[in-house]
C-alpha positions, -999 to +999 in steps of 0.1 A: -283+477-659-275+446-638-283+464-605-318+452-596-327+484-579-313+509-604-333+501-636-328+514-671-359+536-667-343+554-638-312+560-659-333+574-688-352+597-665-319+609-650-305+616-685-337+635-695-334+657-663-297+661-669-304+677-703-323+705-686-297+713-660-272+742-659-236+734-651-240+749-617-271+728-609-252+697-620-223+705-597-247+711-568-258+674-572-221+665-566-220+685-534-226+669-499-225+688-466-228+677-430-254+690-406-276+720-414-274+756-406-300+783-416-273+798-438-275+767-460-311+775-471-299+797-499-275+771-511-303+745-513-327+769-530-302+779-557-292+743-564-257+744-549-264+719-522-280+687-535-274+664-505-268+666-468-261+642-439-264+641-402-299+655-403-328+635-389-364+639-379-395+644-400-399+681-393-363+690-403-360+667-433-394+677-447-384+714-443-351+709-463-368+686-488-395+712-494-368+738-502-352+714-528-385+702-543-407+733-542-383+762-542-357+753-569-360+755-606-361+717-613-373+704-580-347+677-575-351+660-541-322+657-517-304+626-503-303+626-465-274+605-453-266+591-419-242+566-403-265+538-393-239+512-382-259+489-360-294+502-358-311+536-356-334+542-326-333+504-318-297+496-312-286+461-322-253+444-313-223+459-331-217+445-366-188+422-356-212+407-330-240+400-355-213+386-378-206+361-351-242+348-354-234+336-389-271+341-394-278+359-427-316+361-422-311+376-387-286+401-400-309+411-429-338+415-405-318+438-382-308+460-412-344+460-424-355+474-390-327+500-392-338+510-426-375+513-416-367+534-386-343+556-406-368+561-433-395+571-408-373+600-397-365+612-432-332+594-438-329+578-472-292+570-475-273+548-451-235+549-447-232+512-442-224+484-444-187+486-436-174+456-455-136+460-452-119+426-447-097+429-416-070+407-401-056+435-379-072+435-345-054+467-334-075+486-359-105+501-341-129+498-370-127+460-370-158+463-348-178+476-378-170+447-401-175+410-405-140+397-397-112+380-415-128+358-441-137+368-477-166+344-481-182+351-448-177+388-453-192+388-487-222+368-476-228+392-447-222+423-469-250+410-492-274+404-463-268+439-449-274+455-483-306+435-488-318+447-454-310+483-459-326+483-494-358+464-484-387+474-505-413+496-487-446+478-494-465+511-494-444+528-520-428+500-540-394+516-536-365+508-512-366+524-478-330+535-481-299+532-503-270+513-488-235+528-491-209+501-486-175+512-474-147+518-476-135+511-511-109+497-510-083+480-489-091+502-459-089+473-434-053+467-442-040+499-424-004+495-414+000+489-377-038+491-373-035+529-375-067+543-389-064+563-422-029+549-427-012+535-457-020+500-471+002+479-493-007+445-506+000+424-537-026+428-564-031+390-564-041+390-527-061+422-531-082+408-560-083+372-547-093+380-511-098+416-501-121+427-530-145+398-524-164+415-496-170+446-518-181+423-546-207+408-523-222+442-517-222+450-554-238+417-564-266+424-539-273+457-556-258+483-534-266+517-548-236+536-536-201+532-521-177+554-502-141+558-513-115+552-486-090+576-470-061+553-475-032+553-499-033+518-515-002+505-533+010+540-537-023+556-548-047+575-526-079+556-534-102+587-534-082+600-563-074+568-581-088+562-616-074+527-614-094+517-583-125+538-587-131+532-624-110+504-638-114+481-608-147+492-592-167+498-624-151+481-653-140+449-635-164+445-606-195+459-624-205+485-599-234+507-613-242+531-584-224+562-574-192+569-554-191+594-525-158+603-510-152+598-473-152+630-451-129+656-468-111+628-486-108+645-520-094+677-505-070+656-484-053+644-516-032+675-508-020+658-475-010+627-496+010+652-517-006+640-549-025+672-554-010+707-553-041+725-541-079+723-538-084+729-575-059+701-583-076+678-558-110+685-574-096+678-609-081+645-598-112+634-578-137+640-607-115+623-633-109+593-610-146+586-608-154+601-574-189+612-581-198+631-549-176+653-527-183+649-490-180+682-471-148+698-486-166+719-512-138+716-537-162+705-565-185+734-559-156+759-558-135+746-587-154+724-612-168+753-633-133+766-639-120+731-646-146+726-673-131+755-692-096+741-689-102+704-695-129+691-718-129+657-700-143+672-669-177+680-684-181+644-695-172+632-660-196+656-644-225+644-666-217+608-658-216+615-621-248+635-620-266+607-640-255+581-615-267+602-585-300+612-601-306+575-611-304+565-574-328+593-565-352+579-590-346+544-578-355+555-543-388+570-555-378+604-541-394+623-570-427+606-562-424+604-524-401+632-512-417+637-478-425+618-446-459+621-429-449+614-393-472+583-394-443+562-405-424+571-373-453+561-351-456+528-370-420+518-373-399+534-345-387+510-318-416+486-319-420+456-296-410+435-326-378+454-331-369+451-294-376+414-296-353+411-326-326+430-307-328+406-279-326+376-302-296+392-320-278+397-287-284+360-277-275+346-312-243+366-313-229+353-281-199+330-284-191+304-257-153+303-256-148+280-226-171+259-204-151+237-180-172+210-162-204+224-177-202+256-156-228+271-179-258+273-181-263+288-146-285+270-122-315+283-103-315+282-065-280+297-062-264+330-051-243+347-078-219+375-071-217+400-100-187+423-105-166+440-131-167+474-147-191+464-175-218+448-154-241+478-151-231+503-177-256+515-203-234+534-227-209+506-232-236+481-241-247+505-269-213+501-285-193+523-309-209+544-336-243+547-319-257+581-328-294+578-322-298+550-297-307+561-262-287+549-233-317+550-210-333+522-232-305+498-225-311+468-202-278+462-184-266+427-175-270+435-138-306+446-143-315+415-163-299+392-137-318+408-108-350+402-127-343+365-130-364+342-108-351+317-084-316+332-078-300+357-055-277+384-069-251+404-050-230+431-066-199+452-062-183+472-089-149+458-081-127+479-103-126+505-131-121+497-168-083+502-165-056+516-143-043+502-110-068+514-084-076+484-061-099+503-036-129+483-046-112+449-043-119+443-006-157+448-010-158+425-040-138+398-024-159+399+008-192+396-011-178+369-034-171+348-003-208+344+004-218+335-032-219+302-049-204+314-081-189+346-096-199+365-127-173+389-139-183+414-167-151+427-182-132+436-214-134+468-234-155+499-232-174+512-262-148+540-266-119+515-272-132+505-307-146+524-337-132+550-360-097+563-349-099+542-318-069+520-324-049+502-297-015+486-292-025+468-260-053+446-271-055+426-238-077+425-208-066+456-188-043+449-158-067+460-131-094+436-143-069+407-143-056+418-108-092+415-094-097+383-113-066+367-097-078+376-062-112+362-069-097+330-082-081+324-048-115+319-033-119+286-051-153+294-066-163+290-102-158+322-123-178+330-154-161+357-174-186+376-196-164+393-222-175+425-238-153+436-267-153+450-302-122+432-314-103+399-308-081+402-276-050+385-265-067+371-235-048+340-224-047+348-187-085+356-187-090+322-202-068+305-176-084+322-146-120+315-157-141+283-156-163+296-184-160+325-209-189+339-228-181+366-254-211+389-257-195+419-275-214+452-271-249+439-275-271+469-278-304+479-262-314+443-252-279+433-241-288+422-206-319+402-216-301+385-245-271+377-223-292+362-196-311+341-221-278+324-229-264+323-193-295+305-181-299+282-211-331+296-224-311+300-256-282+277-262-251+296-273-245+292-310-223+320-321-190+313-339-160+336-341-157+357-373-120+362-366-091+346-348-082+354-312-044+356-306-027+342-275-003+371-275-001+404-293+032+394-308+014+368-330-004+394-350-013+390-378-029+357-370-057+342-392-067+308-403-064+310-441-026+312-441-004+299-469+016+267-467+053+272-464+083+251-473+087+242-437+053+234-423+041+251-391+051+235-357+045+252-324+080+261-314+094+262-349+076+295-356+082+312-322+108+303-295+086+317-267+051+308-276+029+282-294+021+293-330-015+284-326-041+310-316-061+312-284-094+307-302-095+299-340-117+313-367-152+297-366-148+285-330-177+285-306-188+259-280-224+248-272-243+234-243-252+205-266-229+177-276-225+179-314-209+153-335-204+151-373-203+120-395-207+107-431-192+135-451-201+128-487-200+142-522-223+129-549-195+130-575-159+123-571-151+144-602-167+176-614-160+201-642-150+237-634-185+248-645-203+223-623-218+224-588-205+201-561-232+185-540-220+177-505-237+164-474-230+156-438-248+142-408-250+164-377-258+145-344-269+161-312-261+137-285-275+157-256-308+168-241-304+204-253-317+215-287-294+240-304-285+258-336-252+246-351-232+265-377-220+239-401-189+251-418-174+239-451-138+245-461-117+234-491-081+228-498-064+227-532-041+198-528-016+208-555-018+241-574+003+260-598+004+290-575+004+290-537-030+288-520-042+290-484-041+259-463-079+260-463-107+284-472-143+287-462-166+280-492-200+274-476-219+274-443-253+267-430-269+275-396-293+246-388-315+237-358-307+203-343-333+189-318-321+172-286-310+136-292-315+138-329-297+138-362-301+161-392-288+157-427-272+190-440-265+194-477-247+220-497-246+229-534-213+245-539-204+261-573-170+250-585-161+286-590-157+288-552-126+266-555-109+292-577-076+309-572-062+342-585-032+340-609-004+366-609-021+380-641-053+386-620-072+359-638-095+339-615-093+302-625-105+268-613-075+246-618-079+209-626-067+186-598-075+171-564-093+190-537-102+182-501-135+192-486-137+197-448-170+199-430-173+206-393-177+230-364-148+254-369-117+261-391-096+234-374-119+205-385-099+175-397-125+153-413-126+156-451-135+139-484-116+142-516-129+152-550-114+161-583-119+189-608-114+177-643 
């Protein structure tokens, strides 16, 4: 076994237990149900229900686990799954926000806390991370991912898996098993419509979109969730090609596959299965180990074993994988929680401090004319906008266990700041055209030195099946912003969102723009840390912001064309360039790069390239800087993107100082995918760009020989 969590001894124990199981008991391990009703007790005790999700709490999970362990013939413990998307009881910023931190240690720490808190309440299986690469901002689930870039996405996927599967020092086993999702190609949904068809060339799929899943696999993820979508003509949840040939044979995944909710039964809706029995047959042969909620395995696999000898072999393989994970989690030795874990691990002062740090580190400064930020003491600030004092929206999408009453809102945090005066008026609703609150807002703004406008998207506008065609700042917010602009006072727009927005007018009407996403329990405190300069903004965009919706899809790693891009050559009514590029983010510090260097002008395809750069902070403000490294294949046999991210490092740079930043970059990162799906590093000239975002122009050349 290559998976560092699922060891050979776990597999052997699983096989020994498998040899003692009846067919019905085996099928029960492939069955997963949501929630719990008292009527499920008999199913657990007879072995028909081996796993359950959306249950939490020591009392309930211990009750159910006791049925499985002490009241069944073989005493096989249950997996208790849950969607822990950005924290459990402690709510961290949404995933796309922490992705904007480009801080792998921070991300891993947040997921470690999520795993500890989940574990303390009996959860042992987490339906995360979502690692779907996405370049479609209309898709609501973009908020759950890490953006548009394969390398960044793979790095973050690995960090999240490591965090979720942190080893419990008291037991020696992981707190929880990660379940990366959704395999595969789910983020390519046509028109940004959730669950919809995806269609992409195999070369692009293998060369870019599968990279993020590979990051999770290489980190040792113990499970994955098959996706709803039909990819290149095949519903993935019933595809032997994707779930076995690609996922297992090519990518080396050794954990188990669980379908998404009802996805196996929904093969009927794709019209690739005639009925439930046919769907079960297709699903098990494809390599979908566990059926989530539909019950088609439980109802039909016994009969299918009699009709098709391949089914029994597939059942045994699937059960072995699931039992191996249960052994890898130590569930046979430690099936119960004591309640002491909850008292020790649940929403501690340290976890709240981490949530505050994450909120601050995730903030991205998008505009800062005339050093409007940081805010100054001794002034009066007028606060307005529909998101200034809302608890629920700061929690963000997919927050099932975080409590709204624990949220510190931006208005609350601002009022707690010393040396300033705060006035407030709600101003307007999230959307619509009601201007009733404008007069009060304008009158109060007249008596303030500067204006803080908290606007953007509510939590309900992103997430699963929350897709949008109008991904702009809502009209009523812009209407109020226009009226406030007439006062001639500086306006700081604090942008809350779960996706990139076409926000050109917001940018034009604001003196400063700080993107803070939906930042979780400590949103207000983290935002204020950045607004007042206690923490310098250091976030960088994990995706591209369009100027206009009509530019979509817009992303940085586009291919060169026969007629190179020029503004009005691509569109007759708009520049081709985005509003904010990938990797972009300003700072309060003045950062300059110099002396890009590689130690060798020529390397072999099996070598490592050693590169370095000097980063100068020419200001009185210490800051973190995300140093980004991109490469360009100058001439290649097959078309390649204009540039691709291949390394990054988040470094601290003291005020008025210089740091040397070095990178060891395996030559394999300069690879390309051939039409035959062979990944090769082709000899030739390459350019290495090092700088502050994806538009960096300074580079050094090297050659692969």
